[in-house]
C-alpha positions in Angstrom: 23.9 29.6 -19.7 22.7 27.7 -16.6 24.7 24.4 -16.0 22.3 21.7 -14.8 22.3 18.1 -13.6 19.7 15.3 -13.7 19.9 13.0 -10.8 18.3 9.7 -11.6 18.3 10.2 -15.4 17.4 6.6 -16.4 13.8 6.6 -15.2 11.0 7.8 -17.2 10.9 11.2 -15.6 14.6 11.5 -15.7 14.7 10.8 -19.5 11.9 13.3 -20.1 13.8 15.9 -18.1 17.0 15.2 -20.0 15.0 15.6 -23.2 13.6 19.0 -22.1 16.8 20.4 -20.9 18.9 19.2 -23.9 16.5 21.2 -26.1 16.4 24.4 -23.9 18.5 27.2 -25.3 19.5 28.6 -21.9 20.6 25.3 -20.3 23.7 23.2 -20.6 23.5 19.6 -19.3 26.6 19.4 -17.2 26.0 16.2 -15.2 23.9 13.1 -15.4 23.7 10.5 -12.5 22.1 7.1 -12.2 22.8 3.8 -10.5 25.2 2.3 -13.1 28.0 -0.1 -11.9 30.5 1.8 -14.1 30.6 5.1 -15.8 28.5 4.8 -19.0 27.9 7.2 -21.9 24.2 8.1 -21.6 23.5 8.1 -25.3 25.0 4.6 -25.6 22.2 3.4 -23.3 19.5 5.7 -24.8 20.3 6.2 -28.5 17.6 8.8 -29.0 19.9 11.2 -27.2 22.8 10.8 -29.5 24.4 14.1 -30.2 22.3 15.8 -27.5 23.3 14.1 -24.3 26.6 12.4 -24.8 27.6 12.8 -21.2 29.2 10.1 -19.1 26.6 9.0 -16.5 27.9 7.9 -13.2 26.8 7.2 -9.6 25.7 10.2 -7.5 28.5 12.0 -5.7 27.2 15.3 -4.4 30.6 17.0 -4.5 31.0 16.3 -8.3 27.6 17.6 -9.0 28.1 20.8 -7.1 31.5 21.3 -8.8 30.0 20.9 -12.3 26.7 22.7 -11.9 25.3 26.0 -10.9 
């Protein structure tokens, strides 16, 4: 399983990419980043992803992304 990240997940393209990756059988969403002031659960902001993308979304830190993803 490939661990992936979506950087900029709150825009239209980012949401579509989260939707595609959350449904893909060979992919695990491991990291979501956006310009939130505080860490926020993605599915709390976008309820359509409840149960599919319940990750904490935080500001971009390249070191964290590279630790969590392939």
